C-alpha positions as CSV (number, residue, x, y, z in Angstrom):
1,M,-5.7,-2.1,17.9
2,A,-4.2,0.6,20.2
3,G,-6.0,3.8,19.5
4,F,-9.3,2.1,18.9
5,D,-11.1,1.0,22.0
6,Y,-14.5,0.8,23.7
7,R,-15.6,3.3,26.3
8,Q,-18.8,2.6,28.1
9,G,-19.8,0.3,25.2
10,S,-19.0,2.8,22.4
11,L,-16.1,2.3,20.0
12,F,-13.7,5.3,19.9
13,C,-10.8,6.3,17.7
14,E,-8.5,8.2,20.0
15,D,-11.0,10.5,21.8
16,V,-13.7,10.5,19.1
17,D,-16.8,8.4,19.2
18,L,-17.0,6.7,15.8
19,A,-20.7,6.8,15.9
20,T,-20.5,10.6,15.9
21,V,-18.3,10.5,12.8
22,A,-20.7,8.1,11.0
23,A,-23.7,10.2,11.8
24,E,-22.1,13.4,10.4
25,V,-20.1,12.0,7.5
26,G,-22.2,9.0,6.5
27,T,-21.2,5.5,5.7
28,P,-19.2,3.9,4.4
29,C,-16.2,5.9,5.5
30,Y,-12.6,5.3,6.4
31,V,-11.4,6.7,9.7
32,Y,-7.7,7.1,10.5
33,S,-5.9,7.7,13.7
34,G,-3.2,10.4,13.3
35,S,-1.5,9.3,16.6
36,L,-1.2,5.7,15.5
37,L,0.4,6.8,12.2
38,R,2.9,9.0,14.0
39,E,3.7,6.4,16.6
40,A,4.3,3.7,14.0
41,Y,6.7,6.0,12.1
42,E,8.6,7.0,15.3
43,Q,9.0,3.3,16.3
44,L,10.5,2.5,12.9
45,Q,12.8,5.6,13.1
46,K,14.0,4.6,16.5
47,A,14.7,1.0,15.4
48,L,16.7,2.4,12.5
49,E,18.9,4.6,14.6
50,P,21.7,2.0,15.2
51,L,22.2,2.0,11.4
52,P,23.6,5.5,10.5
53,G,22.3,7.0,7.4
54,G,19.2,4.8,7.2
55,L,16.3,6.2,5.2
56,I,12.6,5.3,5.5
57,C,10.7,5.5,2.2
58,Y,7.0,5.0,2.7
59,A,5.3,2.8,0.1
60,L,2.6,5.0,-1.3
61,K,0.8,2.0,-2.8
62,A,-0.4,1.2,0.7
63,N,-2.3,4.4,1.1
64,A,-1.5,7.6,-0.9
65,S,-3.9,9.9,1.0
66,L,-2.7,13.4,0.8
67,A,-3.3,14.2,4.4
68,L,-1.6,11.0,5.8
69,C,1.4,11.5,3.5
70,K,1.7,15.2,4.7
71,I,2.1,13.9,8.2
72,L,4.8,11.5,7.1
73,V,6.6,14.3,5.2
74,S,6.6,16.4,8.3
75,L,8.3,13.6,10.2
76,G,11.1,13.5,7.6
77,C,9.9,10.4,5.7
78,G,10.8,9.6,2.2
79,A,8.6,7.8,-0.5
80,D,8.7,4.6,-2.4
81,V,6.8,5.0,-5.7
82,V,5.9,2.5,-8.4
83,S,4.4,4.7,-11.2
84,G,4.5,8.1,-12.7
85,G,1.2,8.9,-11.0
86,E,2.6,8.0,-7.6
87,L,5.8,10.0,-8.3
88,Y,3.7,13.0,-9.3
89,R,1.7,12.7,-6.1
90,A,4.8,12.3,-3.9
91,L,6.4,15.4,-5.3
92,K,3.2,17.5,-5.1
93,I,2.7,16.3,-1.5
94,G,6.2,17.5,-0.6
95,F,8.4,14.4,-0.4
96,P,11.9,15.7,-1.4
97,A,13.2,14.1,-4.6
98,E,16.4,13.0,-2.8
99,R,14.2,10.9,-0.6
100,I,12.2,9.2,-3.3
101,V,13.0,5.7,-4.8
102,F,11.1,4.5,-7.9
103,A,10.5,0.7,-8.3
104,G,8.2,-1.3,-10.6
105,V,8.6,-3.8,-13.4
106,G,6.8,-1.9,-16.1
107,K,8.2,1.7,-16.1
108,T,7.5,3.5,-19.4
109,E,9.9,5.8,-21.1
110,Q,7.7,8.7,-20.1
111,E,7.9,7.7,-16.4
112,I,11.6,7.1,-16.6
113,R,12.1,10.6,-18.1
114,F,9.9,12.1,-15.4
115,A,11.9,10.4,-12.6
116,I,15.3,11.4,-14.1
117,N,14.2,15.0,-14.6
118,A,12.8,15.1,-11.0
119,N,16.3,13.9,-9.8
120,V,14.9,11.1,-7.6
121,R,17.4,9.4,-5.3
122,L,17.2,6.0,-7.0
123,L,15.6,4.1,-9.9
124,N,15.3,0.4,-8.9
125,I,15.8,-1.5,-12.2
126,E,14.0,-4.8,-12.6
127,S,15.2,-6.2,-16.0
128,M,17.9,-5.8,-18.6
129,P,15.6,-4.2,-21.2
130,E,14.6,-1.6,-18.5
131,L,18.3,-0.9,-17.8
132,E,18.9,-0.3,-21.5
133,L,15.8,2.1,-21.7
134,V,17.0,4.0,-18.7
135,D,20.4,4.4,-20.2
136,R,19.1,5.7,-23.5
137,T,16.7,8.0,-21.8
138,A,19.3,9.5,-19.5
139,Q,21.7,10.0,-22.5
140,K,19.0,11.9,-24.4
141,L,18.6,14.1,-21.4
142,G,22.3,14.6,-21.1
143,T,22.7,13.2,-17.7
144,K,23.2,10.0,-15.7
145,A,20.4,8.1,-13.9
146,R,21.2,6.9,-10.4
147,I,20.2,3.2,-10.2
148,A,20.1,0.0,-8.2
149,L,19.4,-3.3,-9.7
150,R,16.7,-5.4,-8.0
151,V,17.9,-8.9,-7.2
152,N,15.5,-11.7,-6.7
153,P,17.2,-13.7,-3.9
154,G,14.9,-16.7,-4.4
155,V,13.6,-16.7,-0.8
156,K,10.3,-18.3,0.2
157,T,8.0,-16.3,2.5
158,D,5.1,-17.5,4.6
159,T,2.6,-15.1,3.0
160,H,-0.1,-15.2,0.4
161,P,1.4,-16.1,-3.0
162,Y,-0.1,-13.0,-4.6
163,V,2.1,-10.8,-2.4
164,A,5.3,-12.8,-2.4
165,T,7.8,-11.0,-4.6
166,G,11.2,-12.5,-3.8
167,S,10.6,-16.2,-4.6
168,K,12.0,-18.1,-7.6
169,G,9.9,-17.5,-10.7
170,S,8.6,-14.1,-9.6
171,K,8.1,-11.4,-12.2
172,F,10.2,-9.1,-10.1
173,G,13.9,-8.4,-10.3
174,L,16.9,-10.3,-11.7
175,D,17.9,-13.8,-10.6
176,L,21.1,-14.1,-8.5
177,A,22.8,-15.8,-11.5
178,E,22.1,-12.8,-13.7
179,I,23.0,-10.0,-11.3
180,L,26.8,-9.9,-11.5
181,P,27.0,-9.7,-15.3
182,A,24.1,-7.2,-15.2
183,Y,26.1,-4.9,-12.9
184,Q,29.2,-5.3,-15.0
185,H,27.2,-4.2,-18.0
186,A,25.5,-1.3,-16.1
187,V,28.8,0.4,-15.2
188,S,29.8,0.4,-18.8
189,L,26.7,2.5,-19.8
190,S,27.3,6.2,-20.2
191,G,23.8,7.1,-19.0
192,I,24.0,5.0,-15.8
193,Q,25.4,5.8,-12.4
194,V,25.3,2.7,-10.2
195,T,24.8,3.5,-6.5
196,G,23.0,0.6,-4.9
197,L,21.4,-2.8,-4.8
198,H,17.7,-3.5,-4.1
199,F,15.6,-6.5,-3.0
200,H,12.1,-6.8,-1.8
201,L,10.6,-10.1,-0.5
202,G,6.9,-9.4,-0.4
203,S,4.2,-8.1,1.9
204,Q,2.6,-9.2,5.2
205,I,5.7,-11.1,6.3
206,T,5.7,-12.0,10.0
207,S,9.1,-13.7,10.6
208,T,12.7,-12.6,10.3
209,E,14.0,-15.8,8.6
210,P,13.4,-14.7,5.0
211,Y,15.2,-11.4,5.6
212,V,18.2,-13.1,7.2
213,E,18.3,-15.7,4.4
214,A,18.1,-13.0,1.8
215,L,21.0,-11.0,3.3
216,A,23.1,-14.1,3.5
217,K,22.9,-14.2,-0.3
218,V,23.0,-10.5,-1.0
219,V,25.8,-9.3,1.3
220,P,28.5,-11.6,-0.4
221,L,27.2,-10.2,-3.7
222,V,27.7,-6.6,-2.5
223,Q,31.2,-7.5,-1.3
224,K,32.0,-9.1,-4.6
225,L,30.7,-6.2,-6.6
226,R,32.8,-3.8,-4.5
227,G,35.8,-6.0,-5.0
228,Q,35.4,-5.4,-8.8
229,G,35.3,-1.7,-8.3
230,I,31.5,-1.4,-8.7
231,P,30.2,1.2,-6.2
232,I,27.4,-0.2,-4.1
233,D,26.8,2.5,-1.4
234,E,23.1,1.9,-0.6
235,L,21.3,-1.3,0.1
236,D,17.5,-1.1,-0.3
237,V,16.0,-4.0,1.6
238,G,12.4,-3.2,0.7
239,G,9.6,-3.5,3.2
240,G,6.9,-6.2,3.8
241,L,6.7,-6.1,7.6
242,G,3.3,-7.5,8.6
243,I,0.7,-6.4,11.1
244,S,-1.6,-8.4,13.3
245,Y,-5.1,-8.9,11.8
246,D,-6.4,-11.5,14.2
247,G,-4.2,-11.2,17.3
248,E,-1.5,-13.3,15.6
249,E,2.1,-12.7,16.7
250,T,4.0,-10.3,14.5
251,L,7.4,-8.6,14.5
252,T,8.1,-5.3,16.0
253,P,10.1,-2.8,13.9
254,E,13.0,-3.4,16.4
255,Q,12.9,-7.2,16.0
256,W,12.7,-6.8,12.2
257,L,15.7,-4.5,11.9
258,A,17.7,-6.1,14.6
259,A,17.6,-9.4,12.7
260,M,19.0,-7.6,9.6
261,R,21.4,-5.3,11.5
262,D,24.5,-7.6,11.3
263,G,24.1,-8.3,7.6
264,I,23.5,-4.6,6.7
265,R,26.6,-3.6,8.7
266,R,28.7,-6.3,6.9
267,S,27.5,-4.9,3.6
268,G,29.1,-1.5,4.4
269,C,26.1,0.2,2.9
270,K,23.6,2.8,4.0
271,V,20.2,1.1,4.3
272,I,16.9,2.1,2.7
273,I,13.6,0.5,4.0
274,E,10.2,0.7,2.2
275,P,7.5,0.2,4.9
276,G,3.8,0.6,3.9
277,R,1.4,-1.6,5.8
278,V,3.2,-1.4,9.1
279,L,2.9,2.4,9.1
280,V,-0.8,2.8,8.1
281,G,-2.4,-0.6,8.3
282,S,-3.5,-0.5,12.0
283,A,-4.2,3.2,11.9
284,G,-7.4,2.8,9.8
285,T,-10.9,1.4,10.1
286,L,-13.8,1.2,7.6
287,V,-17.2,2.1,9.1
288,T,-20.2,0.5,7.5
289,K,-24.0,0.2,8.2
290,V,-26.1,-2.9,8.3
291,L,-28.7,-2.8,5.6
292,Y,-30.4,-6.2,5.9
293,L,-30.3,-9.4,7.8
294,K,-31.0,-12.3,5.4
295,N,-31.4,-16.0,6.1
296,A,-30.8,-18.4,3.3
297,G,-31.6,-21.9,4.7
298,A,-29.0,-22.6,7.3
299,K,-26.9,-19.6,6.4
300,N,-27.1,-16.0,7.7
301,F,-26.0,-12.9,5.8
302,L,-25.4,-9.4,7.1
303,V,-25.8,-7.2,4.1
304,V,-23.8,-3.9,4.6
305,D,-23.4,-0.7,2.6
306,T,-19.7,-1.4,1.7
307,G,-18.2,-4.2,-0.3
308,M,-15.3,-5.4,-2.4
309,N,-15.3,-2.1,-4.3
310,D,-14.2,-0.3,-1.1
311,L,-12.2,-3.2,0.5
312,L,-10.9,-5.7,-2.0
313,R,-8.5,-7.7,0.3
314,P,-11.0,-10.3,1.6
315,S,-12.2,-11.1,-1.9
316,L,-8.7,-11.0,-3.5
317,Y,-6.6,-12.6,-0.9
318,R,-9.2,-14.2,1.4
319,A,-7.7,-11.8,3.9
320,Y,-9.2,-11.7,7.4
321,H,-10.3,-8.5,9.2
322,Q,-11.9,-8.3,12.6
323,I,-15.3,-6.6,12.6
324,W,-16.5,-4.8,15.6
325,P,-19.8,-3.2,16.4
326,L,-19.8,0.6,17.1
327,R,-22.1,0.0,20.0
328,R,-21.8,-3.0,22.3
329,R,-25.0,-4.4,23.5
330,K,-26.4,-7.7,24.8
331,A,-27.8,-9.8,22.0
332,P,-27.7,-13.5,21.0
333,S,-24.8,-14.4,18.8
334,I,-25.2,-15.6,15.3
335,L,-22.8,-17.0,12.6
336,A,-23.1,-14.9,9.5
337,D,-21.3,-13.9,6.3
338,V,-20.8,-10.2,6.2
339,V,-21.4,-9.3,2.5
340,G,-21.7,-6.1,0.5
341,P,-24.0,-4.8,-2.3
342,I,-21.8,-5.8,-5.2
343,C,-23.1,-8.2,-7.8
344,E,-20.4,-10.8,-7.3
345,S,-20.4,-13.9,-5.0
346,A,-16.9,-13.0,-4.0
347,D,-18.2,-9.8,-2.4
348,F,-17.7,-10.5,1.3
349,L,-15.9,-8.8,4.2
350,A,-16.1,-11.9,6.5
351,Q,-17.3,-15.5,6.3
352,G,-18.7,-17.5,9.2
353,L,-18.3,-14.5,11.6
354,E,-19.6,-14.9,15.1
355,I,-21.2,-11.6,16.1
356,A,-24.0,-10.3,18.3
357,R,-27.1,-10.2,16.1
358,P,-27.2,-6.5,15.0
359,R,-30.3,-4.5,14.3
360,L,-30.9,-2.9,10.9
361,G,-29.1,0.4,10.7
362,E,-26.4,-0.5,13.3
363,M,-22.8,0.4,12.5
364,L,-19.9,-2.0,12.2
365,A,-16.1,-1.2,12.0
366,V,-13.9,-3.3,9.8
367,M,-10.5,-3.1,11.6
368,N,-7.0,-2.7,10.3
369,T,-8.0,-1.2,7.0
370,G,-5.5,1.6,6.7
371,A,-3.3,-0.2,4.1
372,Y,-4.3,-1.7,0.7
373,A,-7.9,-0.7,1.2
374,I,-8.8,2.7,-0.1
375,S,-5.8,2.5,-2.5
376,M,-7.3,-0.6,-4.1
377,S,-10.9,0.7,-4.2
378,S,-12.9,1.2,-7.4
379,N,-16.2,2.4,-8.8
380,Y,-17.3,-1.1,-9.7
381,N,-21.1,-1.4,-10.0
382,G,-21.3,2.4,-10.2
383,R,-20.5,3.0,-6.5
384,P,-18.8,6.2,-5.4
385,R,-15.7,5.8,-3.2
386,P,-16.2,6.5,0.5
387,A,-15.2,9.5,2.4
388,E,-12.0,9.5,4.5
389,V,-11.6,11.1,7.9
390,L,-8.6,11.9,10.1
391,V,-8.8,11.8,13.9
392,S,-6.4,13.7,16.2
393,G,-7.2,13.6,19.9
394,D,-10.8,14.7,20.4
395,R,-11.1,16.3,16.9
396,Y,-11.7,15.0,13.4
397,A,-11.9,16.3,9.9
398,V,-12.8,15.0,6.5
399,I,-9.6,14.5,4.5
400,K,-11.3,13.3,1.3
401,R,-15.0,13.9,0.5
402,R,-17.2,11.1,-0.6
403,E,-17.4,10.8,-4.4
404,T,-20.6,11.8,-6.1
405,F,-22.3,10.3,-9.2
406,E,-21.1,13.4,-11.0
407,D,-17.5,12.8,-10.0
408,M,-17.6,9.4,-11.5
409,M,-18.7,10.7,-14.9
410,A,-16.6,13.9,-14.9
411,N,-14.0,12.6,-17.3
412,E,-16.3,10.9,-19.8
413,L,-16.9,12.4,-23.3
414,V,-19.6,11.9,-25.9
415,P,-17.9,13.0,-29.2
416,D,-19.7,13.2,-32.5
417,L,-18.4,9.8,-33.4
418,V,-21.0,8.4,-30.9
419,L,-23.7,10.0,-33.0
420,E,-22.5,8.3,-36.1
421,V,-22.8,4.9,-34.3
422,C,-26.3,5.8,-33.4
423,R,-27.2,5.8,-37.1
424,G,-30.5,7.6,-37.5
425,S,-31.2,8.0,-33.8
426,E,-29.1,11.1,-33.5
427,R,-31.6,13.1,-31.5
428,A,-32.3,10.3,-29.0
429,C,-28.7,9.5,-28.7
430,R,-27.7,13.1,-28.0
431,E,-30.4,13.4,-25.4
432,D,-29.5,10.2,-23.7
433,L,-25.8,10.6,-23.6
434,T,-25.1,14.3,-23.1
């Protein structure tokens, strides 16, 4: 990972020794490189330049950190949101509504009303019932909703099935056979303004073939729709560009967009892209402390102070992350599973990892954890979410403080109904729960 390297045996993020951060902030903690985030955005922006009018809408689901998003807003980035909560956050952070696209298969009427009132650039519609609801909601509000229908092009991708969203049988979007009559119906609705077409193939995609294949199906569709007088001015090609987790070959933003350039130009549309992982994934690391070394027969375990509650990807997807020591030193290597404190056998960060045998209290860095890490974290097993830290040059600052036990209970209530359930133990119940 550029931006994370060893200097005289110590792991640095930019010009900051990560051990210094861990000593001050504590572990576990996420640490992000501001320079890597900015460089990733600028590479995408440069690759998009040959396509006039192109718009980058960052996928907030990857990492919705206020501080990181503020950096992207300052660079002119837009936002891709998938819930009312993400839309609220995007607007509060400062993403202009005209640069926000709203996707997702389960939008509620309240969320749709919020998006229309906010005047977002595009509502990406994923089903006919949703289209009807958007139309009714817009009519109630006395306006038109700008929409794109999401087509499922039926393209296979070489990625984990849980993050493949453009293959046949997916819950996302409308099948190709449905899309033409769907658009014909959409333009007849008084609360709908058709402006675009959307597809999204999935996440952590490392080859151009799926995108080329999708455009080969989608571009003729756009041309046919235009031939029928249906205005398709914007083509939202989604995101999904992968990063390297284990030194594997991946696409650069230039290679990704160059492969789609001809198809996008033939469509005659302005293009919208929705990158997430490729912007923040390699900009982050999760710093953790070794609590115990445990031997169970022929198997070694490194028990650390972070787990699947902080980083779910290994447990959910069997995803691989490199794990580096914060201090390099000479020690015999061992094979070990790196596991956390959560009471689940699925709670692991790595399995069969070859690593220099660490001492108790030593620090490790779980690399490439800027995306789909803190955003998927939880308080499972009563564990507070970790602190988050931003590095810029030789300076760093906490951008989200570590949760406290009090934070985790702040929204919970003990109404009088609880006392009724206690039935005769009112005093004890009140003392125990209030």
